[in-house]
C-alpha positions as CSV (number, residue, x, y, z in Angstrom):
1,M,-106.5,-78.4,147.7
2,R,-104.2,-80.7,149.4
3,N,-106.4,-83.7,148.5
4,I,-106.4,-82.7,144.9
5,L,-102.6,-82.5,144.8
6,L,-102.3,-85.9,146.4
7,A,-104.8,-87.3,143.9
8,L,-102.7,-86.0,141.0
9,A,-99.5,-87.3,142.4
10,F,-101.1,-90.7,142.9
11,L,-102.4,-90.6,139.3
12,G,-98.9,-89.8,138.0
13,T,-97.4,-92.7,140.0
14,L,-99.9,-95.1,138.5
15,V,-99.3,-93.9,135.0
16,L,-95.5,-94.2,135.4
17,R,-95.7,-97.6,136.9
18,A,-97.9,-98.8,134.1
19,Q,-95.3,-97.9,131.5
20,G,-93.7,-100.9,129.8
21,A,-91.2,-101.5,127.0
22,I,-91.3,-102.2,123.3
23,S,-88.8,-104.6,121.6
24,V,-88.4,-104.8,117.9
25,I,-87.4,-107.8,115.7
26,P,-85.1,-107.5,113.7
27,G,-83.1,-105.0,115.8
28,V,-82.7,-102.8,112.7
29,P,-85.9,-102.8,110.7
30,V,-85.6,-102.6,106.9
31,N,-88.1,-101.2,104.5
32,G,-90.3,-103.7,102.6
33,V,-89.7,-106.4,105.2
34,A,-92.1,-107.3,108.0
35,T,-91.1,-105.9,111.4
36,T,-92.4,-107.4,114.6
37,F,-93.1,-105.3,117.7
38,V,-93.5,-106.9,121.2
39,L,-95.0,-104.9,124.1
40,S,-93.9,-105.8,127.6
41,P,-96.3,-103.9,129.9
42,T,-95.8,-103.4,133.6
43,Y,-99.3,-104.7,134.2
44,P,-101.5,-106.9,132.0
45,P,-103.7,-104.9,129.7
46,T,-107.4,-105.0,130.4
47,G,-108.3,-104.3,126.8
48,A,-107.0,-104.1,123.2
49,V,-103.6,-102.6,122.5
50,V,-103.7,-99.8,120.0
51,W,-100.5,-99.6,117.9
52,D,-99.4,-96.4,116.0
53,F,-96.4,-97.1,113.8
54,G,-95.6,-93.4,113.2
55,D,-95.8,-93.6,109.4
56,Q,-99.3,-92.1,109.0
57,T,-100.9,-95.5,108.5
58,P,-104.2,-96.2,110.4
59,P,-103.7,-97.4,114.0
60,L,-103.9,-101.1,114.5
61,S,-105.9,-102.5,117.4
62,G,-104.8,-105.9,118.7
63,G,-102.7,-107.6,121.3
64,T,-99.2,-107.2,122.7
65,V,-97.6,-108.4,119.5
66,A,-98.0,-106.5,116.2
67,T,-96.4,-106.8,112.7
68,H,-95.9,-103.9,110.3
69,V,-94.1,-103.3,107.0
70,Y,-92.5,-99.9,106.4
71,P,-92.6,-98.8,102.7
72,R,-89.8,-96.3,103.1
73,T,-86.6,-95.7,105.1
74,G,-86.5,-93.1,107.8
75,S,-87.0,-92.4,111.5
76,Y,-90.4,-93.2,113.2
77,L,-91.9,-93.1,116.6
78,V,-93.9,-96.3,117.5
79,R,-96.6,-95.9,120.2
80,A,-98.6,-98.6,122.0
81,V,-101.6,-97.5,124.1
82,Y,-103.4,-99.9,126.3
83,P,-105.8,-99.8,129.3
84,Y,-104.9,-101.5,132.6
85,A,-106.7,-102.1,135.9
86,S,-106.8,-99.0,138.0
87,A,-109.4,-96.9,139.9
88,I,-108.9,-94.1,137.4
89,G,-109.1,-96.1,134.2
90,L,-106.6,-94.0,132.2
91,P,-104.6,-95.8,129.4
92,A,-100.9,-96.1,129.4
93,T,-98.7,-95.2,126.5
94,V,-95.3,-96.8,125.6
95,Q,-93.1,-95.2,122.9
96,L,-90.1,-96.5,120.9
97,P,-88.1,-94.4,118.3
98,I,-86.7,-96.6,115.5
99,R,-84.7,-96.1,112.3
100,V,-85.8,-98.1,109.3
101,A,-82.9,-98.9,106.9
102,D,-82.7,-99.7,103.2
103,R,-83.4,-103.4,102.5
104,L,-80.2,-103.7,100.6
105,G,-78.1,-102.0,103.3
106,P,-76.3,-98.8,103.2
107,A,-75.5,-97.1,99.9
108,A,-71.8,-97.9,100.2
109,P,-70.6,-101.3,98.7
110,F,-69.4,-104.0,101.0
111,T,-65.7,-103.6,101.3
112,I,-62.9,-104.3,103.8
113,A,-61.2,-101.0,104.6
114,M,-58.6,-102.3,107.2
115,L,-57.3,-105.6,108.6
116,R,-55.0,-106.0,111.5
117,V,-53.8,-109.4,112.7
118,R,-52.4,-109.7,116.3
119,W,-52.1,-111.9,119.4
120,D,-54.1,-111.1,122.5
121,D,-51.5,-108.7,123.9
122,G,-51.5,-106.7,120.6
123,R,-48.0,-107.9,119.5
124,T,-47.2,-109.6,116.2
125,D,-45.0,-112.3,117.6
126,V,-45.1,-114.7,120.5
127,S,-43.2,-117.7,121.9
128,V,-45.1,-120.7,123.3
129,D,-44.1,-124.1,124.7
130,Q,-44.6,-127.2,122.6
131,G,-48.1,-128.5,123.0
132,F,-49.5,-125.2,124.3
133,S,-53.2,-124.8,123.9
134,P,-55.2,-122.9,123.0
135,L,-53.2,-120.5,121.0
136,V,-55.6,-117.9,119.6
137,A,-54.9,-115.2,116.9
138,Y,-57.1,-112.2,116.5
139,A,-58.1,-110.0,113.5
140,D,-59.4,-106.5,113.8
141,L,-61.4,-105.7,110.7
142,K,-63.0,-102.4,109.6
143,F,-65.6,-102.7,106.8
144,E,-68.0,-100.5,104.8
145,G,-71.6,-101.4,103.8
146,T,-73.3,-104.7,104.5
147,G,-72.5,-108.2,103.3
148,L,-71.3,-111.7,103.9
149,L,-67.6,-112.1,104.9
150,Q,-65.9,-115.3,103.8
151,A,-62.4,-115.9,105.1
152,Q,-59.8,-118.6,106.1
153,W,-57.2,-118.7,108.9
154,L,-53.9,-119.9,107.5
155,V,-50.8,-121.3,109.3
156,D,-47.7,-121.5,107.1
157,G,-49.9,-121.1,104.1
158,I,-52.2,-124.0,105.0
159,P,-55.9,-123.2,105.5
160,L,-57.4,-124.4,108.9
161,G,-60.9,-124.0,107.6
162,T,-63.3,-121.6,105.9
163,F,-65.9,-119.6,107.8
164,T,-68.6,-117.0,107.0
165,Q,-70.1,-114.2,109.0
166,Q,-72.7,-111.6,108.3
167,L,-71.4,-108.0,108.7
168,S,-73.8,-105.1,108.7
169,F,-73.8,-101.3,108.5
170,A,-70.2,-100.2,108.3
171,D,-68.6,-101.1,111.6
172,T,-65.4,-102.6,113.2
173,V,-65.4,-106.2,114.3
174,T,-62.8,-108.5,116.0
175,L,-62.6,-112.1,114.8
176,D,-60.5,-114.9,116.4
177,S,-59.1,-118.2,115.2
178,R,-61.3,-120.3,117.7
179,R,-63.9,-120.7,114.9
180,A,-61.3,-122.8,113.1
181,I,-59.3,-125.8,114.3
182,P,-56.7,-124.8,117.0
183,L,-53.4,-123.3,115.9
184,P,-50.9,-126.2,115.9
185,T,-48.1,-126.1,118.5
186,T,-46.5,-129.5,118.0
187,G,-43.9,-128.5,115.4
188,L,-40.9,-126.7,116.9
189,G,-39.6,-123.5,115.4
190,E,-41.2,-120.6,113.6
191,H,-44.7,-120.4,112.2
192,W,-46.7,-117.7,110.4
193,V,-50.4,-116.9,110.7
194,T,-52.7,-114.7,108.6
195,L,-56.3,-114.2,107.7
196,R,-57.1,-114.8,104.0
197,I,-60.3,-112.9,102.9
198,L,-62.1,-114.7,100.2
199,S,-65.1,-112.4,99.9
200,P,-65.3,-109.5,99.4
201,Q,-62.2,-109.1,97.3
202,V,-59.4,-107.0,98.9
203,T,-56.7,-105.1,97.2
204,F,-54.1,-105.3,100.0
205,Q,-51.9,-108.1,101.2
206,P,-53.1,-109.6,104.5
207,P,-50.5,-109.0,107.3
208,L,-48.6,-111.9,108.8
209,I,-48.0,-112.6,112.5
210,R,-45.5,-115.1,113.9
211,Y,-45.3,-117.6,116.7
212,F,-42.3,-119.6,117.8
213,V,-42.8,-123.1,119.3
214,R,-40.0,-124.0,121.8
215,V,-39.2,-127.1,123.8
216,A,-41.4,-127.2,126.9
217,S,-38.4,-127.0,129.3
218,G,-39.3,-123.8,131.1
219,Q,-36.1,-122.2,129.7
220,E,-36.4,-118.6,128.6
221,A,-35.6,-117.4,125.1
222,P,-32.2,-115.9,124.5
223,R,-32.0,-112.1,124.6
224,I,-29.4,-109.6,123.4
225,D,-29.0,-106.5,125.7
226,A,-26.0,-104.8,124.0
227,V,-23.6,-105.1,121.1
228,S,-20.2,-103.6,120.6
229,P,-19.3,-101.9,118.3
230,E,-22.7,-100.4,117.7
231,T,-22.0,-99.2,114.2
232,V,-21.1,-101.1,110.9
233,R,-20.8,-100.1,107.3
234,P,-22.2,-101.7,104.1
235,G,-19.9,-104.4,102.6
236,E,-18.1,-104.9,105.9
237,E,-17.5,-108.1,107.8
238,A,-17.4,-107.4,111.5
239,E,-17.0,-109.2,114.8
240,L,-19.5,-108.1,117.5
241,R,-19.2,-108.5,121.2
242,V,-22.6,-109.5,122.6
243,L,-24.0,-109.1,126.1
244,G,-27.2,-110.9,126.8
245,R,-29.1,-113.7,128.6
246,N,-29.6,-117.4,127.9
247,L,-27.0,-117.4,125.1
248,D,-25.6,-120.7,123.8
249,P,-23.6,-121.8,120.7
250,R,-26.8,-122.7,118.9
251,T,-28.3,-119.2,119.3
252,T,-28.9,-117.4,116.0
253,V,-28.4,-113.7,115.9
254,S,-30.1,-111.5,113.3
255,F,-30.3,-107.8,112.5
256,G,-32.5,-108.0,109.4
257,R,-32.3,-109.5,105.9
258,D,-29.3,-107.5,104.8
259,I,-27.0,-108.5,107.7
260,A,-26.0,-112.2,107.9
261,Q,-24.5,-114.2,110.7
262,V,-21.5,-116.0,109.1
263,A,-20.2,-118.1,112.0
264,P,-21.7,-119.7,115.1
265,L,-21.9,-117.8,118.3
266,R,-18.8,-118.1,120.4
267,L,-19.2,-117.9,124.2
268,T,-16.5,-115.9,126.0
269,G,-18.1,-115.8,129.5
270,P,-21.4,-115.9,131.4
271,G,-23.8,-113.7,129.3
272,E,-21.0,-112.8,126.9
273,A,-20.3,-114.0,123.4
274,V,-18.8,-113.0,120.0
275,V,-20.6,-113.2,116.7
276,R,-19.3,-112.6,113.2
277,I,-21.6,-110.8,110.7
278,F,-21.4,-109.6,107.2
279,V,-23.3,-106.5,106.1
280,A,-24.6,-106.6,102.5
281,P,-23.1,-103.9,100.2
282,T,-26.6,-102.7,99.5
283,A,-27.6,-102.3,103.1
284,R,-29.2,-98.9,103.8
285,A,-28.2,-96.7,106.6
286,G,-30.3,-96.9,109.7
287,S,-30.9,-98.6,113.0
288,R,-31.6,-102.4,113.2
289,E,-33.2,-104.2,116.2
290,A,-31.3,-107.3,117.4
291,Q,-33.1,-110.6,117.3
292,A,-32.0,-113.8,119.0
293,S,-33.6,-117.3,118.6
294,S,-32.9,-120.8,119.8
295,R,-34.9,-123.9,120.6
296,A,-36.1,-122.1,123.7
297,G,-37.8,-119.3,121.8
298,R,-37.2,-116.0,120.1
299,S,-36.8,-112.4,121.3
300,R,-36.3,-108.9,120.0
301,G,-34.0,-106.2,121.4
302,P,-33.3,-104.2,123.4
303,A,-29.9,-104.0,121.7
304,R,-29.7,-102.2,118.3
305,L,-27.0,-102.1,115.6
306,R,-26.7,-99.0,113.4
307,V,-25.6,-99.1,109.7
308,I,-23.8,-95.9,108.8
309,P,-23.1,-94.7,105.3
310,P,-19.9,-95.9,103.6
311,P,-16.8,-93.6,103.6
312,P,-16.3,-91.3,100.6
313,D,-14.8,-92.9,97.5
314,V,-11.0,-92.8,97.7
315,R,-11.1,-91.6,94.1
316,A,-12.4,-88.3,95.3
317,G,-8.9,-87.4,96.7
318,L,-7.0,-88.3,93.5
319,A,-5.9,-85.9,90.9
320,E,-7.5,-86.2,87.5
321,G,-5.9,-89.1,85.6
322,Q,-4.1,-90.4,88.6
323,A,-4.5,-94.2,89.0
324,L,-5.3,-95.9,92.3
325,P,-2.3,-97.2,94.1
326,W,-1.8,-101.0,93.5
327,Q,-2.6,-103.2,96.4
328,P,-2.1,-106.9,96.5
329,M,-5.2,-109.0,96.7
330,G,-5.1,-112.0,98.9
331,P,-7.4,-115.0,98.9
332,P,-11.0,-114.2,100.0
333,Q,-11.9,-114.9,103.6
334,P,-13.9,-118.2,103.9
335,A,-16.7,-116.5,105.9
336,L,-17.0,-113.7,103.3
337,L,-17.0,-116.3,100.5
338,R,-19.7,-118.3,102.1
339,T,-21.9,-115.2,102.6
340,L,-21.6,-114.0,99.0
341,T,-22.3,-117.5,97.7
342,A,-25.4,-117.7,99.9
343,F,-26.5,-114.2,99.0
344,F,-26.5,-114.9,95.2
345,L,-27.3,-118.6,95.0
346,L,-29.7,-119.2,97.8
347,P,-33.3,-117.8,98.3
348,H,-33.3,-114.7,100.4
349,G,-34.9,-115.0,103.8
350,E,-37.8,-113.0,105.0
351,E,-37.5,-109.9,107.2
352,G,-35.9,-110.8,110.5
353,R,-34.3,-114.0,109.2
354,T,-30.6,-114.7,108.4
355,L,-29.7,-115.6,104.8
356,F,-28.6,-119.1,105.9
357,A,-28.4,-121.0,109.2
358,P,-24.9,-121.3,110.8
359,P,-23.4,-124.8,110.8
360,A,-24.1,-126.9,113.9
361,P,-21.2,-127.1,116.3
């Protein structure tokens, strides 16, 4: 009895050791297209390999490579049976489950469902030294269906090159700008990057990310840690006391498109300065993140400025028919006049930019 058990164990060991692997080309078979199967046995077969493709077609006797065309989509179990040198002479069987897809891809049309453009740390802005290389942008793209993507990386609206990539079977993919020419870092200042999708057509506006090229001096970008007062009202011109780092008279301070810096930064001490701003009458109530920029770079926060609603109309406290008390009107303040002129005559800046740059000292 013991000898019988040992013989069965030995037999099982031989069978397991003789098992191989089957690879398939292409990785996802499609119906109506020839699919190639390659058997990699543990030991060389001593006779013909019998292939069963699992679709009720007659088995095929041949070598370790076989080709088959599936007429329909579906799931199939491919088997390869072959003899190998052993004292017992039992054949070995190798199996591989596969899924055959439609030749034209999934039923869903090829569309781009989501596009996110970012830097490698996940942020949407970065500061780099002049001449830094390589600067790489990334795009996370979610798509439906199967098709050929055609797109361009753009810097300040200028294409860096057009590329194509095959996308299959509704997935998420990450692309990067290294397939185009390197992002330029020779021009100082602010630059904008996006991925323009040429095909398939998209109904949304591709997002923009920003990079700031600074002088390669090792100096850190300016930063604003606190402002006082912390609240302003629409239509108000205010003087803010600023606490921060790496501040200089050429530092530009911004709190969004509806709050303009109307005079250069005035230093009052180490890490302390005063800046004069004007809040547009149409500014909405809410919190704004402070931004500071200079030739050394750009930073956001941590200081914030809050716009609060304007006070109630003084007419609300007057009796019906009572006129407002007369108040003399002096000449307009020069800073306010410059701001209003810029607001109505000059193009508005983008989010995060002042309406106009302050004069150089």
